C-alpha positions as CSV (number, residue, x, y, z in Angstrom):
1,M,-12.8,-95.9,42.7
2,V,-9.8,-97.7,43.9
3,V,-7.5,-95.9,41.5
4,L,-8.8,-92.5,42.4
5,F,-8.5,-93.3,46.1
6,G,-4.9,-94.4,45.3
7,I,-4.3,-91.0,43.8
8,S,-5.6,-89.1,46.8
9,W,-3.8,-91.0,49.5
10,P,-0.3,-89.7,48.6
11,T,-1.7,-86.2,48.9
12,S,-3.1,-86.9,52.3
13,I,0.2,-88.4,53.4
14,V,2.2,-85.3,52.3
15,K,-0.4,-83.1,54.0
16,S,0.0,-85.1,57.3
17,W,3.8,-85.0,57.0
18,K,4.0,-81.3,56.4
19,S,1.3,-80.1,58.7
20,R,2.7,-81.9,61.8
21,T,-0.8,-81.8,63.4
22,T,-3.9,-84.0,63.6
23,R,-6.2,-81.1,62.9
24,G,-8.5,-82.0,60.0
25,K,-7.8,-85.7,60.4
26,S,-10.1,-88.4,61.8
27,L,-8.6,-91.6,63.1
28,V,-12.0,-93.2,63.0
29,F,-12.3,-92.4,59.3
30,L,-8.8,-93.7,58.6
31,C,-9.5,-96.9,60.5
32,C,-12.8,-97.4,58.6
33,I,-11.0,-97.0,55.3
34,F,-8.2,-99.3,56.4
35,T,-10.7,-101.9,57.5
36,G,-12.5,-101.6,54.1
37,Y,-9.3,-102.3,52.2
38,I,-8.6,-105.3,54.4
39,C,-12.1,-106.6,53.7
40,G,-11.6,-106.1,50.0
41,I,-8.3,-108.0,50.1
42,V,-9.8,-110.8,52.1
43,S,-12.8,-110.9,49.6
44,K,-10.5,-111.2,46.7
45,I,-8.4,-113.9,48.3
46,T,-11.4,-116.0,49.5
47,A,-13.1,-115.7,46.1
48,S,-9.9,-116.7,44.3
49,N,-10.4,-113.6,42.2
50,I,-7.0,-112.0,42.4
51,T,-6.6,-109.6,39.5
52,Y,-4.7,-106.3,39.0
53,V,-7.3,-104.6,41.3
54,F,-5.8,-106.7,44.2
55,V,-2.5,-104.8,43.8
56,F,-4.3,-101.4,44.1
57,Y,-6.1,-102.7,47.3
58,V,-2.7,-103.6,48.8
59,I,-1.0,-100.3,47.7
60,N,-3.9,-98.3,49.1
61,L,-3.9,-100.3,52.3
62,V,-0.2,-99.5,52.8
63,M,-0.8,-95.8,52.1
64,V,-3.6,-95.6,54.6
65,G,-1.4,-97.4,57.1
66,I,1.3,-94.8,56.6
67,D,-1.3,-92.0,57.1
68,I,-2.5,-93.7,60.4
69,C,1.2,-93.9,61.6
70,L,1.6,-90.2,60.8
71,Y,-1.6,-89.5,62.7
72,F,-0.1,-90.9,65.8
73,R,3.2,-89.1,65.2
74,N,1.3,-85.8,64.8
75,R,-0.8,-86.5,67.8
76,A,2.4,-86.8,69.9
77,L,3.6,-83.6,68.4
78,D,0.3,-81.8,69.2
79,R,0.6,-83.0,72.8
80,A,4.2,-81.9,73.1
81,R,3.2,-78.4,71.7
82,A,0.3,-78.2,74.1
83,A,2.5,-79.1,77.1
84,A,5.1,-76.6,76.0
85,E,2.5,-73.9,75.7
86,S,1.0,-74.6,79.1
87,R,4.3,-74.1,80.9
């Protein structure tokens, strides 16, 4: 599961970067996934069970973080477009 999610996040990041809009994105969903990865990382650390899977959790956390940042960039772009259109 973690590996397949890891494959899908770069696609999501590229889509966010190219589309320059928040349409089709859910900040709540992204934050839930981000929180899930944090919980997974904390679980691995507290259980002293750091294996190769831990690396995938961290990589995926970073990619979701990038997607969240792009969400805010795109939201600003959406607002700027809306303001320009309302003039």
